[in-house]
C-alpha positions, 0 to 999 in steps of 0.5 A, a space after each residue: 500500499 502506498 503511504 504519503 509521508 509528507 502531506 503538503 495539501 489535501 490530495 482531494 481534487 489535486 492531480 498527482 502531476 500537479 504536486 509531484 514536481 513541487 515535492 521533488 524540488 522540496 527533496 532536493 532543497 532539503 538535501 542541499 540545505 543540510 549539506 550547507 550545515 556542514 559547510 557552515 561549520 567547516 566540515 565536508 560532506 561526503 558523496 556517500 552521505 549526500 546520496 543517503 540524504 537525497 534518498 532519505 529526503 525523497 523518502 520522507 517527502 514523497 513516500 514509500 511502499 509500506 504495509 503500515 497505515 498512513 501517518 495521520 495529520 495531527 489534530 490541534 484543538 486551539 482552545 484546549 491547548 491555550 487552556 493547558 498553557 494557562 494552567 501550566 505557565 500562568 502563575 499570576 492568573 492574569 490570563 496572559 503568559 508574561 516574558 518571565 512565565 514564557 521563560 519557564 517553557 523552553 518550547 514556547 520560548 523557541 516559538 516566540 518569533 513566530 507566536 508573539 505576533 505584536 512583539 510585546 514579549 507576551 503571549 495572549 490567547 489570540 496569539 497562541 490559538 492563531 499559531 495553533 491554527 496555522 499548524 492545522 492549516 499547513 495540514 502536514 503529517 510529518 516534516 523532515 528534521 535533521 540536526 547537528 549537536 556540537 560541544 566546543 566546536 566538536 561533534 557530539 557522537 552517539 548522543 540521543 536527541 529527543 523532541 519532547 512535546 510541550 506539556 500543553 501540546 502533549 495530546 496533539 503531537 508525539 515525541 520524536 528521537 534520534 541518535 547522532 552519528 560519527 559526525 554529530 548528525 541525526 535525523 529524528 523519527 517519532 518514537 517507535 517508528 522507522 519512518 523519518 520525520 516529526 510532527 509540527 508543534 513546539 517541543 523541549 529538546 533533551 540531549 543525553 549521552 551515557 558513558 559507563 552508565 553516567 550522564 555525560 552531558 550537563 543537566 541543562 541540556 536534558 533532565 533540566 533542559 533549557 533547549 527548545 525547538 519549534 517544528 513548522 514549515 515557516 520557521 526560519 532556518 529549520 531546513 538548513 541550520 538546526 544546530 544544538 551547541 552544548 556549551 555551558 
């Protein structure tokens, strides 16, 4: 059974010939952009890696043959998400998320450039609901998400990278996980799935590595993480320079 992985538009009333060229273009752009991550930090990209990346991005964007059920587009309830955000973050009860309250949420902090529409460093119900509705309107099942983990300018090898949904979005989207290779790169997938890709939304980022049973990475990057990541098609730089620097 054919499976559509990267769902850009509802396919009702759309001819395949109309959307395939666009998807193929996205695939090539994704491969090119990740190669720019490497060149940007002084690393060279091998032809073998480039070939694997192009195949991977085509796999994510265009789909594959599989017996699995199609990946569902997340269902976002903007009112419920706002209510949960208030319950967990609105400490003074004024029905508004202040700059200080937002800082307690790495995921929402990361999403401020796209969510704080009026630039007042606060989030209102209108702003968060609008952002959630933008996720819903994009109608994406999965997005390709590759990242590089570095510390003191060197790649972090064999580190586990987790995208954990913001507490107020845990009913809508699923966690994703990946493990870095010898050059510090990983491509994430939803927990328990072989298909690469993550769902749009707001996440906290947890990066860990075990050496002789002990955590080798500081708590501020895992159990007490300060890292956040928004995943959406309009997030600036998401297809070219997602780099997590573990500098204390």
